ZAFIBA-851938 format. One line per 4 residues: number of its first residue (from 1); for each residue y, x, z of N, C-alpha, C. Coordinates in steps of 0.02 Angstrom, whole numbers. Atoms other than C-alpha are relative to their C-alpha. Example, Ala and Ser with C-alpha at 12.3 -4.5 7.8 and 13.67 -1.06 7.14 Angstrom:
2
1 = -59,45,0,-225,615,390,60,45,0 | -59,-42,-3,-53,684,357,55,-39,37
% end
This chain:
404
1 = -3,-22,69,-3079,2507,-2971,29,-54,-45 | -24,56,40,-3050,2336,-3046,74,-12,14 | -70,12,-18,-2886,2318,-2950,45,54,-31 | -39,-54,30,-2826,2489,-3010,7,-11,-75
5 = -3,14,72,-2869,2440,-3189,49,-56,-15 | -47,56,11,-2771,2277,-3173,72,23,9 | -68,-27,-8,-2618,2373,-3108,20,40,-61 | -14,-41,59,-2633,2492,-3255,16,-44,-60
9 = -14,47,55,-2641,2348,-3379,68,-33,9 | -64,30,-14,-2493,2268,-3294,57,49,-16 | -50,-51,13,-2397,2432,-3307,13,6,-76 | -8,-5,72,-2430,2446,-3494,32,-63,-30
13 = -31,62,25,-2380,2264,-3518,75,-1,11 | -71,-2,-15,-2211,2298,-3438,38,55,-36 | -35,-51,39,-2174,2447,-3549,41,-33,-55 | -43,32,50,-2030,2406,-3668,-28,7,-70
17 = 22,-1,70,-2055,2373,-3852,30,60,-36 | -23,-58,38,-2026,2504,-3987,75,-1,-13 | -73,0,10,-1848,2446,-4029,38,20,63 | -34,-18,-63,-1800,2462,-3844,-9,75,15
21 = 11,-73,-8,-1879,2636,-3838,51,38,-44 | -46,-34,46,-1774,2687,-3989,72,-6,24 | -68,9,-26,-1616,2613,-3914,11,45,61 | -4,-43,-59,-1651,2704,-3750,8,73,-20
25 = -5,-69,24,-1677,2869,-3844,70,14,-28 | -66,-9,29,-1515,2845,-3941,54,4,54 | -50,1,-54,-1418,2806,-3781,4,69,35 | 0,-64,-36,-1472,2967,-3692,20,58,-45
29 = -22,-52,47,-1446,3074,-3848,76,-1,-8 | -73,6,5,-1270,3007,-3864,32,27,64 | -27,-25,-63,-1239,3041,-3679,-6,76,4 | 8,-73,2,-1309,3217,-3701,52,32,-45
33 = -49,-27,46,-1193,3244,-3849,70,-2,30 | -66,6,-32,-1041,3183,-3751,8,55,53 | -3,-51,-52,-1081,3300,-3605,6,70,-31 | -2,-65,34,-1112,3448,-3723,68,12,-33
37 = -65,-7,33,-953,3415,-3821,56,14,51 | -51,-10,-52,-850,3405,-3661,-3,72,27 | 7,-69,-25,-920,3572,-3597,21,50,-53 | -19,-44,55,-898,3653,-3768,76,6,-6
41 = -73,-1,4,-714,3604,-3776,31,34,61 | -26,-31,-61,-687,3658,-3596,-5,77,-3 | 9,-72,6,-758,3831,-3630,51,30,-50 | -48,-25,50,-649,3851,-3785,71,0,27
45 = -67,3,-28,-495,3798,-3687,14,58,48 | -7,-59,-45,-528,3944,-3565,-9,66,-38 | 7,-60,41,-551,4064,-3710,-68,31,1 | 68,-26,-3,-738,4083,-3684,-36,-18,-65
49 = 39,15,61,-857,4094,-3833,-49,-57,14 | 45,58,-9,-958,3935,-3859,-24,-25,-68 | 30,30,60,-1077,3866,-3990,-21,-71,18 | 12,71,-17,-1088,3676,-3995,-74,-16,3
53 = 71,15,2,-1272,3670,-4043,-37,30,58 | 33,-31,-58,-1324,3794,-3909,16,-38,64 | -19,39,-59,-1226,3695,-3781,-39,-66,2 | 37,64,5,-1310,3534,-3841,-72,10,21
57 = 69,-14,-19,-1482,3615,-3823,-6,17,74 | 2,-14,-72,-1438,3678,-3648,-1,-64,41 | -3,64,-37,-1401,3499,-3594,-60,-45,-13 | 54,46,20,-1549,3420,-3683,-54,-8,53
61 = 52,11,-52,-1678,3453,-3544,25,-44,57 | -26,39,-56,-1562,3371,-3418,10,-73,-17 | -13,70,19,-1507,3215,-3511,-56,-30,-43 | 51,26,46,-1643,3201,-3643,-62,-24,35
65 = 61,21,-35,-1783,3188,-3516,3,-72,26 | -6,70,-24,-1712,3023,-3453,-21,-49,-55 | 23,44,55,-1752,2952,-3626,-75,-14,6 | 72,10,-11,-1935,2977,-3580,-13,-37,66
69 = 14,28,-66,-1927,2933,-3396,30,-70,11 | -33,65,-10,-1810,2782,-3410,-47,-59,-9 | 46,57,9,-1936,2659,-3486,-59,2,49 | 56,-5,-47,-2075,2726,-3374,20,-24,70
73 = -24,22,-66,-1970,2697,-3218,9,-76,1 | -10,73,3,-1922,2521,-3274,-66,-37,5 | 66,32,-4,-2106,2475,-3302,-29,5,70 | 28,-10,-67,-2154,2548,-3133,32,-47,52
77 = -33,43,-49,-2022,2453,-3034,-14,-74,-13 | 17,69,15,-2065,2292,-3124,-70,-17,26 | 66,10,-30,-2247,2313,-3073,6,-7,75 | -10,3,-73,-2190,2346,-2895,31,-66,20
81 = -34,63,-15,-2079,2192,-2900,-48,-59,-4 | 47,55,9,-2225,2083,-2955,-53,-4,54 | 53,-2,-50,-2336,2132,-2808,15,-41,63 | -19,41,-58,-2240,2029,-2678,-19,34,66
85 = 15,-38,-61,-2252,2163,-2543,47,-20,57 | -44,8,-57,-2183,2149,-2368,57,49,-5 | -60,-39,14,-2009,2223,-2356,-8,74,17 | 7,-71,-18,-2060,2384,-2266,-45,37,-49
89 = 41,-31,52,-2199,2417,-2391,38,7,-65 | -40,-2,61,-2078,2377,-2530,47,61,1 | -46,-57,-8,-1950,2505,-2466,-38,65,-4 | 40,-62,0,-2084,2636,-2434,-27,16,-69
93 = 26,-11,68,-2161,2612,-2606,55,24,-47 | -55,-22,42,-1991,2630,-2688,19,72,14 | -16,-69,-17,-1958,2792,-2594,-51,48,-30 | 52,-42,30,-2126,2866,-2648,7,2,-75
97 = -9,3,72,-2094,2807,-2825,59,44,-22 | -60,-40,16,-1922,2889,-2824,-16,75,4 | 16,-71,-8,-1987,3056,-2758,-49,23,-54 | 49,-18,52,-2132,3055,-2882,33,10,-67
101 = -33,-5,65,-2024,3023,-3035,50,58,-2 | -49,-54,-1,-1887,3145,-2982,-34,68,-2 | 37,-63,2,-2013,3284,-2949,-28,13,-70 | 26,-8,69,-2094,3252,-3119,57,16,-48
105 = -58,-13,43,-1920,3250,-3200,22,73,7 | -22,-69,-11,-1871,3417,-3120,-51,50,-27 | 52,-45,25,-2038,3496,-3165,3,4,-77 | -5,0,74,-2023,3443,-3348,63,36,-23
109 = -62,-35,18,-1843,3504,-3353,-8,75,5 | 12,-71,-9,-1897,3674,-3285,-41,28,-58 | 42,-23,55,-2034,3689,-3416,40,5,-65 | -38,0,62,-1915,3645,-3557,52,56,-1
113 = -50,-54,-4,-1780,3767,-3497,-32,68,-14 | 35,-63,11,-1905,3909,-3492,-22,6,-73 | 26,0,69,-1978,3861,-3662,57,12,-50 | -56,-8,47,-1807,3848,-3748,29,70,3
117 = -31,-66,-6,-1735,4010,-3679,-50,55,-18 | 50,-50,16,-1898,4105,-3700,-24,-5,-71 | 18,9,71,-1912,4043,-3882,-75,-10,-9 | 70,18,6,-2085,3975,-3852,-46,39,45
121 = 42,-39,-45,-2148,4107,-3730,19,-16,73 | -10,16,-71,-2166,4082,-3542,-1,65,40 | -8,-61,-37,-2099,4234,-3448,8,-15,74 | -3,11,-72,-2118,4249,-3260,71,4,26
125 = -69,-7,-22,-1939,4308,-3238,41,-62,-18 | -35,61,21,-1876,4159,-3336,-18,-59,46 | 20,53,-46,-1977,4044,-3223,39,5,65 | -37,-9,-64,-1895,4118,-3067,74,-17,-10
129 = -71,11,12,-1722,4114,-3144,16,-75,-6 | -15,71,12,-1729,3933,-3202,-23,-44,58 | 17,37,-60,-1818,3874,-3045,59,-1,48 | -60,-1,-41,-1664,3932,-2951,54,-46,-27
133 = -49,45,29,-1554,3837,-3074,-16,-73,15 | 20,69,-14,-1654,3678,-3050,13,-18,73 | -10,14,-71,-1649,3694,-2861,73,-4,20 | -71,1,-14,-1462,3726,-2863,39,-52,-41
137 = -33,51,41,-1426,3587,-2988,22,-59,43 | -23,59,-39,-1332,3430,-2929,-54,-55,1 | 56,48,-2,-1490,3334,-2880,23,-70,19 | -24,67,-18,-1385,3192,-2808,19,-40,-62
141 = -14,35,63,-1331,3153,-2987,-64,-28,-29 | 66,24,24,-1514,3141,-3038,-23,-61,40 | 20,57,-42,-1546,3026,-2890,40,-62,-18 | -42,57,19,-1399,2915,-2941,-22,-29,-67
145 = 25,24,65,-1463,2907,-3120,-64,-39,10 | 63,36,-14,-1635,2859,-3054,14,-69,31 | -16,64,-31,-1560,2723,-2944,29,-49,-50 | -28,44,52,-1461,2656,-3092,-54,-29,-44
149 = 56,25,42,-1620,2644,-3198,-42,-50,40 | 39,45,-42,-1711,2563,-3052,33,-69,5 | -36,64,-4,-1576,2431,-3033,-4,-38,-66 | 7,33,65,-1586,2397,-3219,-69,-32,-6
153 = 67,29,2,-1775,2372,-3204,-7,-63,41 | 3,60,-42,-1757,2250,-3060,41,-57,-30 | -42,51,31,-1618,2160,-3152,-36,-34,-59 | 39,28,55,-1728,2139,-3306,-54,-47,26
157 = 52,43,-28,-1869,2072,-3199,28,-65,28 | -31,61,-28,-1753,1951,-3109,22,-47,-55 | -24,43,55,-1676,1889,-3272,-57,-36,-34 | 56,32,34,-1844,1857,-3352,-34,-51,45
161 = 30,47,-47,-1911,1774,-3195,43,-63,5 | -45,58,-4,-1757,1663,-3185,-5,-42,-63 | 7,37,62,-1776,1616,-3368,-66,-39,-1 | 65,34,-2,-1961,1576,-3344,2,-60,46
165 = -6,57,-46,-1920,1466,-3195,43,-55,-30 | -42,50,32,-1783,1380,-3295,-40,-39,-52 | 43,33,50,-1908,1343,-3434,-48,-48,35 | 47,43,-37,-2034,1275,-3308,36,-61,29
169 = -38,56,-28,-1899,1169,-3224,18,-50,-55 | -16,45,56,-1849,1100,-3394,-60,-42,-19 | 61,38,16,-2028,1053,-3430,-14,-53,52 | 14,48,-53,-2049,971,-3261,49,-58,-2
173 = -49,54,4,-1886,874,-3281,-16,-46,-58 | 18,43,58,-1942,813,-3453,-60,-43,16 | 59,40,-20,-2110,760,-3383,20,-54,50 | -24,50,-48,-2022,674,-3238,38,-56,-35
177 = -37,50,39,-1907,587,-3362,-47,-50,-32 | 47,44,34,-2056,519,-3457,-35,-46,50 | 32,41,-51,-2142,459,-3298,47,-55,25 | -49,49,-24,-1982,373,-3240,10,-55,-51
181 = -8,51,52,-1962,286,-3408,-60,-46,-3 | 59,42,-1,-2141,227,-3402,2,-48,59 | -6,42,-59,-2108,162,-3227,49,-58,-12 | -49,53,14,-1955,66,-3287,-30,-52,-47
185 = 31,48,46,-2054,-11,-3431,-50,-45,38 | 48,40,-38,-2188,-66,-3308,35,-52,43 | -38,50,-38,-2051,-154,-3208,27,-54,-47 | -29,48,47,-1975,-236,-3362,-52,-50,-26
189 = 49,43,32,-2135,-303,-3437,-21,-60,43 | 17,59,-40,-2190,-414,-3290,60,-48,8 | -59,42,-5,-2011,-477,-3272,8,-43,-62 | -5,37,64,-2006,-525,-3456,-58,-50,-7
193 = 59,44,7,-2183,-598,-3453,7,-62,44 | -8,57,-45,-2144,-707,-3303,46,-53,-30 | -47,47,29,-1993,-786,-3389,-28,-35,-62 | 25,29,63,-2081,-810,-3556,-57,-50,13
197 = 55,46,-16,-2238,-889,-3481,26,-64,32 | -32,61,-25,-2125,-1010,-3387,23,-45,-57 | -22,38,59,-2054,-1061,-3556,-59,-36,-32 | 60,30,31,-2228,-1090,-3629,-27,-56,44
201 = 25,51,-46,-2281,-1187,-3474,43,-63,-4 | -44,58,7,-2128,-1299,-3492,-13,-39,-63 | 16,35,63,-2171,-1337,-3674,-65,-39,6 | 64,35,-9,-2349,-1382,-3624,10,-63,41
205 = -13,59,-42,-2286,-1498,-3486,36,-55,-39 | -35,49,41,-2173,-1583,-3614,-41,-25,-59 | 46,21,52,-2325,-1608,-3728,25,19,-70 | -23,-25,66,-2248,-1505,-3868,-47,56,-19
209 = 55,-47,12,-2411,-1423,-3918,13,49,-57 | -11,-44,58,-2360,-1355,-4090,52,54,18 | -50,-49,-20,-2206,-1272,-4016,-29,49,50 | 32,-46,-48,-2311,-1201,-3875,-43,51,-36
213 = 40,-47,40,-2431,-1126,-4004,45,51,-34 | -47,-46,31,-2282,-1053,-4097,28,50,51 | -25,-43,-53,-2214,-985,-3934,-51,53,19 | 53,-48,-16,-2381,-904,-3892,-9,51,-56
217 = 5,-46,57,-2387,-830,-4068,55,52,3 | -56,-47,-6,-2214,-755,-4044,-10,47,59 | 13,-41,-58,-2265,-694,-3872,-52,54,-16 | 50,-48,22,-2419,-611,-3949,31,55,-43
221 = -34,-49,42,-2308,-528,-4077,41,49,43 | -41,-42,-43,-2193,-463,-3941,-43,50,40 | 42,-46,-39,-2335,-391,-3836,-35,51,-44 | 27,-50,46,-2408,-309,-3989,51,57,-9
225 = -53,-50,5,-2240,-221,-4007,3,43,63 | 0,-37,-63,-2246,-173,-3823,-55,52,0 | 56,-48,2,-2417,-93,-3848,12,55,-51 | -13,-50,51,-2362,-5,-4008,49,53,23
229 = -55,-45,-18,-2208,71,-3928,-1,19,74 | 2,-12,-72,-2267,95,-3749,13,73,16 | -12,-71,-12,-2255,285,-3768,64,25,-35 | -61,-20,35,-2093,285,-3868,61,-13,44
233 = -62,10,-37,-1927,311,-3784,52,-39,-40 | -46,38,43,-1830,243,-3933,-39,-29,-59 | 27,30,60,-1868,131,-4081,58,-16,-47 | -54,19,45,-1769,85,-4238,32,-67,22
237 = -37,60,-20,-1637,-49,-4209,-31,-63,-30 | 27,60,34,-1719,-166,-4335,-62,-27,38 | 58,24,-37,-1879,-172,-4230,21,-31,66 | -26,30,-62,-1781,-205,-4071,28,-69,-14
241 = -29,65,18,-1689,-347,-4159,-56,-50,-16 | 57,44,13,-1855,-419,-4220,-32,-23,65 | 26,16,-66,-1916,-413,-4041,44,-54,33 | -47,48,-29,-1759,-506,-3984,-5,-67,-35
245 = 5,63,38,-1778,-634,-4123,-59,-42,23 | 58,37,-25,-1952,-679,-4062,14,-31,68 | -17,25,-67,-1886,-697,-3885,48,-60,-5 | -48,55,7,-1739,-807,-3940,-35,-62,-28
249 = 37,57,28,-1857,-916,-4042,-38,-37,55 | 36,32,-56,-1962,-947,-3886,48,-38,45 | -46,31,-47,-1812,-986,-3777,35,-62,-30 | -31,58,32,-1734,-1105,-3903,-47,-61,1
253 = 48,55,-4,-1894,-1206,-3898,5,-35,66 | -3,29,-67,-1869,-1233,-3713,68,-32,13 | -67,23,-19,-1681,-1252,-3697,35,-39,-56 | -25,39,56,-1651,-1332,-3869,74,14,-13
257 = -70,-5,17,-1462,-1359,-3882,40,42,50 | -36,-37,-51,-1418,-1255,-3730,29,66,-27 | -17,-67,22,-1407,-1090,-3825,25,-1,-72 | -27,-9,68,-1304,-1041,-3977,4,76,-12
261 = 3,-73,9,-1358,-865,-4022,24,19,-69 | -24,-26,64,-1270,-767,-4159,-1,76,1 | 5,-73,7,-1287,-590,-4223,49,23,-54 | -45,-32,48,-1152,-486,-4308,-20,73,-4
265 = 28,-67,7,-1223,-324,-4377,33,35,-59 | -29,-41,54,-1132,-191,-4478,-56,33,-39 | 50,-32,43,-1224,-114,-4624,-11,73,20 | 14,-70,-9,-1310,53,-4606,-26,20,68
269 = 22,-18,-68,-1372,42,-4427,-69,-26,18 | 65,28,-15,-1543,-38,-4443,-50,52,23 | 47,-53,-19,-1630,130,-4422,27,42,58 | -28,-37,-56,-1521,188,-4278,-48,-5,60
273 = 47,3,-57,-1634,237,-4129,33,-28,62 | -25,30,-62,-1608,130,-3975,-57,0,51 | 52,2,-51,-1701,130,-3808,-41,-65,-5 | 44,57,8,-1851,15,-3819,11,-51,56
277 = -8,58,-44,-1822,-157,-3738,67,0,38 | -64,-1,-35,-1646,-112,-3683,43,-60,-20 | -40,57,23,-1555,-240,-3791,-33,-66,19 | 36,61,-20,-1690,-367,-3754,17,-19,73
281 = -15,13,-70,-1655,-349,-3568,70,-31,8 | -67,27,-4,-1469,-380,-3593,2,-71,-27 | 1,68,29,-1502,-531,-3705,-36,-47,47 | 37,42,-47,-1628,-598,-3579,45,-22,58
285 = -47,18,-53,-1495,-592,-3443,51,-52,-24 | -48,47,29,-1373,-681,-3558,-31,-69,-8 | 35,64,7,-1502,-816,-3592,-6,-35,67 | 6,29,-67,-1528,-842,-3406,66,-33,21
289 = -64,31,-15,-1342,-874,-3387,12,-63,-40 | -13,57,43,-1331,-989,-3537,-43,-60,18 | 45,55,-15,-1480,-1091,-3481,20,-37,64 | -20,31,-63,-1398,-1128,-3312,63,-44,-8
293 = -60,40,11,-1246,-1209,-3391,-17,-75,-8 | 9,72,6,-1225,-1398,-3386,10,-23,-72 | -15,21,68,-1154,-1408,-3562,-48,32,-50 | 41,-26,54,-1240,-1373,-3728,39,53,-40
297 = -29,-49,46,-1209,-1239,-3860,38,55,36 | -30,-57,-36,-1172,-1098,-3739,-8,62,-43 | 3,-55,48,-1127,-949,-3849,-30,64,29 | 25,-68,-14,-1224,-786,-3846,10,39,-65
301 = -16,-36,61,-1149,-668,-3973,-15,75,9 | 18,-70,-1,-1223,-497,-4006,32,34,-60 | -38,-34,53,-1107,-385,-4107,-18,75,2 | 23,-69,4,-1172,-216,-4165,35,36,-56
305 = -34,-42,50,-1074,-81,-4255,-5,72,21 | 1,-70,-21,-1032,100,-4233,47,43,-40 | -39,-50,35,-947,257,-4292,-36,66,6 | 33,-64,3,-1022,422,-4345,-70,-4,31
309 = 66,-2,-31,-1170,459,-4230,-2,-40,65 | 0,43,-59,-1134,322,-4103,-10,-72,-21 | 12,71,11,-1189,142,-4092,34,-39,55 | -34,42,-48,-1080,12,-4008,-31,-69,0
313 = 32,66,-8,-1154,-150,-3941,44,-40,47 | -43,44,-40,-1049,-293,-3876,-35,-68,5 | 34,63,-12,-1137,-443,-3799,46,-46,40 | -44,49,-33,-1031,-595,-3754,-40,-63,14
317 = 38,61,-18,-1104,-743,-3661,37,-36,56 | -29,40,-54,-1057,-881,-3540,-37,16,65 | 30,-9,-66,-1089,-866,-3354,10,-64,40 | -5,60,-41,-1120,-1001,-3228,53,8,54
321 = -54,-1,-50,-993,-1047,-3096,-21,30,66 | 25,-25,-65,-1104,-980,-2957,15,74,9 | -16,-72,-7,-1050,-802,-2993,-26,39,-59 | 18,-38,60,-1056,-675,-3130,-60,46,11
325 = 55,-47,-13,-1187,-568,-3046,-68,-34,2 | 64,35,-4,-1320,-702,-3038,-39,11,-65 | 41,-12,59,-1461,-658,-3155,1,73,-22 | -2,-70,18,-1408,-476,-3174,-33,40,56
329 = 35,-33,-54,-1541,-406,-3060,-33,64,-22 | 37,-60,15,-1679,-281,-3092,9,23,-72 | -8,-18,70,-1653,-289,-3281,60,43,-13 | -62,-38,11,-1473,-230,-3281,-2,67,34
333 = 5,-64,-35,-1507,-96,-3152,-46,48,-37 | 45,-42,39,-1653,-32,-3255,32,24,-64 | -37,-22,60,-1542,-28,-3409,43,60,15 | -43,-56,-19,-1420,85,-3320,-42,63,14
337 = 43,-58,-15,-1560,198,-3257,-28,30,-64 | 28,-24,63,-1639,208,-3430,51,39,-39 | -53,-35,36,-1473,256,-3509,15,67,32 | -15,-64,-34,-1443,389,-3377,-55,50,-13
341 = 55,-46,12,-1616,463,-3402,0,27,-72 | 4,-19,70,-1604,465,-3592,61,38,-25 | -61,-29,29,-1422,513,-3622,41,40,51 | -40,-35,-50,-1363,593,-3460,64,-39,13
345 = -65,32,-8,-1176,553,-3453,31,-19,-68 | -27,11,67,-1155,533,-3642,-9,-72,-23 | 3,71,19,-1150,342,-3642,53,-39,39 | -46,46,-33,-1037,197,-3595,-37,-66,12
349 = 32,64,-16,-1104,43,-3506,45,-35,51 | -45,35,-45,-981,-80,-3433,-5,-75,-12 | 0,74,4,-970,-266,-3397,66,-25,29 | -62,28,-26,-816,-371,-3371,3,-75,-15
353 = -10,72,6,-764,-552,-3351,59,-12,-46 | -54,16,46,-661,-618,-3497,34,-65,21 | -33,64,-14,-553,-774,-3506,-51,-56,4 | 44,59,-9,-628,-941,-3459,-64,21,35
357 = 64,-15,-32,-813,-923,-3419,-41,50,-41 | 36,-49,42,-856,-785,-3543,-7,67,37 | 15,-64,-32,-932,-622,-3490,-21,48,-56 | 13,-48,53,-942,-463,-3595,-37,61,28
361 = 35,-62,-15,-1066,-320,-3587,9,47,-59 | -14,-48,54,-1016,-166,-3686,-42,62,10 | 43,-58,-3,-1131,-22,-3728,15,45,-59 | -11,-51,52,-1097,139,-3825,-49,56,13
365 = 51,-52,-9,-1241,259,-3852,2,49,-59 | 3,-49,55,-1260,420,-3953,-66,-6,-38 | 60,3,41,-1388,445,-4089,-57,42,28 | 51,-47,-23,-1477,589,-4004,-8,-2,75
369 = 14,-4,-71,-1560,596,-3835,20,68,27 | -17,-65,-29,-1513,733,-3714,-58,48,-7 | 57,-44,12,-1691,802,-3738,2,27,-70 | -9,-25,68,-1653,815,-3925,48,58,-1
373 = -50,-53,-3,-1500,920,-3886,-29,63,29 | 31,-58,-31,-1600,1034,-3774,-48,35,-48 | 47,-29,48,-1733,1057,-3906,36,36,-57 | -39,-31,53,-1601,1094,-4038,28,67,22
377 = -28,-62,-27,-1520,1225,-3926,-54,52,7 | 53,-49,-11,-1687,1305,-3888,-25,31,-65 | 21,-27,64,-1727,1327,-4073,45,58,-21 | -45,-54,16,-1576,1442,-4085,-10,60,46
381 = 13,-53,-48,-1645,1551,-3945,-62,38,-21 | 57,-40,20,-1767,1693,-3970,-64,-21,36 | 57,24,-38,-1881,1619,-3838,9,-75,9 | -13,71,0,-1880,1434,-3879,-39,-35,55
385 = 34,40,-51,-1921,1310,-3743,-45,-50,-35 | 49,44,32,-2078,1216,-3793,-15,-59,45 | 17,62,-37,-2101,1036,-3737,-48,-40,-44 | 45,26,51,-2258,990,-3836,-7,-76,2
389 = 15,71,-2,-2298,816,-3775,62,-42,-14 | -62,37,8,-2119,754,-3764,27,9,-70 | -27,-13,66,-2070,837,-3928,-40,-39,-53 | 40,37,47,-2215,755,-4020,22,-73,-3
393 = -23,69,-1,-2155,584,-3963,67,-8,-35 | -66,4,32,-1977,621,-4017,-6,6,-76 | 9,-8,72,-2036,680,-4188,-31,-62,-31 | 30,61,25,-2141,524,-4206,51,-56,-6
397 = -54,50,3,-1990,415,-4166,43,13,-61 | -41,-16,57,-1889,508,-4297,-36,-19,-65 | 37,19,60,-2028,482,-4423,0,-76,-11 | -3,72,5,-2031,296,-4383,68,-24,-25
401 = -68,19,20,-1842,289,-4407,11,10,-75 | -11,-14,70,-1861,354,-4585,-38,-48,-45 | 36,48,41,-1975,214,-4642,47,-53,-26 | -43,51,31,-1898,88,-4759,-8,-67,33
% end
């Protein structure tokens, strides 16, 4: 009893909405009118008397009944499709369903024919006459119409199931993206901490206590930023630059004259969202190269500009003679992975060896993440894709970017 009730509830749930019912009714009435008009003109062309309205009413039981049965058939086949039956049960159930609906359709058509011709009365002779008409009617056409409606019902079910799976896949991909980014951050943080603590240890060994305290203070500031933004995929550029400034301050205490860091920043980009710790990783690699040089004042120039909704970053630094790839290990690889996760293919990341011993890293990123684009597209759809947790983080990042 409970199972039968659940099937009934499922059947009512799959019934189309009122606008679709009205559209279905209009479709069959138009088809009935076309068939009646064609027969009316054909009779007139043979010189036979014909009234258009009477012809239209004669066809109404045949075509008009599909306006009632069409939505009922679609709901029934969608229920059948949701049961996940074995193929032989599925075929058998469809055959029983077809015979049931066609018999009900022919019975209703017979009743309507008798009622219309009898002007509301049910005469036995009329029943016999119209029963013969129904039995001699082209039933294969009715079967083809039924099969067409059935295919439409299965197509609707497949389309909605495919859309639901696409939405679920999108959600899973977004969740996977967030997990992967968190994994990358967990790899970056120990790498950064190891290098920075080595710097502090060197200052302590050199008995430069005040500078060591300053370095620890800057390190505390940096880790506070890490904790604040650990769930953020992007942060404003000004906060990333403040993070880099603390790091450069620590490294200058250790290497003194080895490094010559300079920043060139165009106006209007301080609030541009950038991946958290991405620029820091590139600068950290540049510092590793500069610190290995024998000479002093090794340049590290960070140039930031852009155009429209893109930010361009150009980092130029010296490299040691042992090879340009030394020092570009897990950090650079994680940068590339992070960019791919956040922007898909909508970014440029390249490195090249310039004249002398200079090395250039160039980065071009868009303003919006690929998840932002997906969310924007979904808002234009009647069934928007909801990504609650990820969307909340993106909205929070946007809110942070609007702060003065």
